[in-house]
C-alpha positions in Angstrom: 1.4 74.9 48.9 0.1 78.3 48.0 -0.2 78.7 44.4 -1.4 82.3 44.6 0.4 84.6 47.4 -2.1 86.1 49.9 -0.5 89.5 49.8 1.4 91.2 47.3 2.7 94.7 48.2 2.7 96.1 44.9 -0.6 95.0 44.0 -2.5 97.3 46.6 0.4 100.0 46.0 -0.4 100.3 42.3 -4.3 100.1 42.8 -4.2 103.0 45.1 -1.8 105.4 43.3 -2.2 104.6 39.6 -5.6 105.7 38.5 -5.5 103.7 35.3 -5.9 100.6 37.0 -9.1 101.6 38.4 -10.4 103.2 35.2 -13.9 102.1 34.6 -14.6 104.5 31.7 -15.8 103.2 28.4 -13.1 103.9 25.9 -14.3 105.0 22.4 -13.6 106.2 18.9 -15.4 108.7 17.3 -15.1 109.2 13.5 -17.0 110.5 10.2 -17.2 108.7 7.2 -19.4 109.9 4.2 -22.7 111.5 5.6 -22.7 109.7 9.0 -21.0 109.8 12.2 -19.7 106.7 14.2 -19.1 106.1 17.7 -17.4 102.7 18.6 -17.2 102.0 22.3 -15.8 99.1 24.3 -18.0 97.8 26.9 -16.7 94.5 28.0 -18.4 92.2 30.3 -22.0 93.7 29.5 -24.8 92.2 27.8 -27.2 94.1 25.4 -29.6 94.2 28.1 -27.3 96.1 30.6 -27.2 99.1 28.2 -29.3 102.0 27.5 -29.0 104.7 25.0 -31.0 107.9 25.3 -30.9 111.3 23.4 -31.9 114.4 25.1 -31.3 118.0 24.0 -28.8 117.1 21.5 -26.6 114.8 23.7 -26.5 110.9 23.2 -26.1 109.5 26.7 -24.9 105.7 26.9 -25.2 104.1 30.3 -24.2 100.5 31.1 -24.9 99.1 34.5 -24.8 95.7 36.1 -26.1 94.5 39.3 -23.8 93.0 41.7 -23.7 89.2 41.8 -24.4 87.2 44.8 -21.2 86.3 46.7 -21.1 82.5 47.3 -20.4 81.8 50.7 -18.3 78.5 50.2 -15.8 80.5 48.3 -12.5 81.6 50.1 -11.7 84.9 48.0 -8.2 85.7 48.0 -8.7 88.8 45.7 -11.9 90.0 44.2 -11.4 92.7 41.5 -14.4 92.1 39.3 -17.1 94.7 40.3 -20.4 95.6 38.7 -21.3 99.3 38.7 -22.7 101.9 36.4 -20.7 103.9 33.9 -22.0 106.5 31.4 -20.9 108.6 28.5 -22.3 111.4 26.8 -21.8 112.9 23.3 -23.0 116.1 21.5 -24.8 115.4 18.3 -26.3 118.6 17.5 -26.2 118.3 13.8 -27.6 114.5 13.6 -30.8 113.1 12.3 -31.9 112.0 15.7 -34.8 109.8 14.4 -32.5 107.6 12.1 -29.9 107.1 14.9 -28.8 103.4 15.0 -27.0 101.2 17.6 -25.5 97.5 17.4 -23.9 95.6 20.2 -21.6 92.7 19.4 -18.6 91.0 21.0 -18.3 93.9 23.9 -18.2 96.6 21.3 -21.1 99.1 20.9 -21.3 100.7 17.7 -23.6 103.8 17.0 -24.4 105.3 13.5 -25.3 108.9 13.7 -26.7 110.2 10.2 -25.8 114.0 9.6 -28.4 116.3 9.4 -28.2 118.4 6.2 -26.9 122.0 7.0 -29.4 124.8 7.0 -28.1 128.2 5.8 -28.7 130.4 9.1 -26.6 133.4 7.9 -28.6 136.4 7.0 -27.3 140.0 6.1 -29.0 142.8 7.8 -29.3 146.0 6.0 -28.2 149.0 7.8 -30.6 151.9 7.9 
């Protein structure tokens, strides 16, 4: 008795032709509240140790990576969909207080708090001679 069919035509058909099924990007919401920006990003299946956040040239880059787990030779896989790879997203934060950025990871969601920098007036009137 087979509980799981060995080959379903539409499984492979949709995997190959509908990119949403293979989309590994980290979905996020970005909003501002008061004097801060917030980035809330779903990173399911990762641990805090698997995530790196860097800031360079006014860009925050979030990288999540997980090593391939060992394959158990005793298992007879019918289908293996869980893959481990590296994903990355970058966000421009030019008007942020970079030294005060905070991050928290809880239940598969990364929340980055980015305080705004006070705007300095850079406009200058030039007199015509």
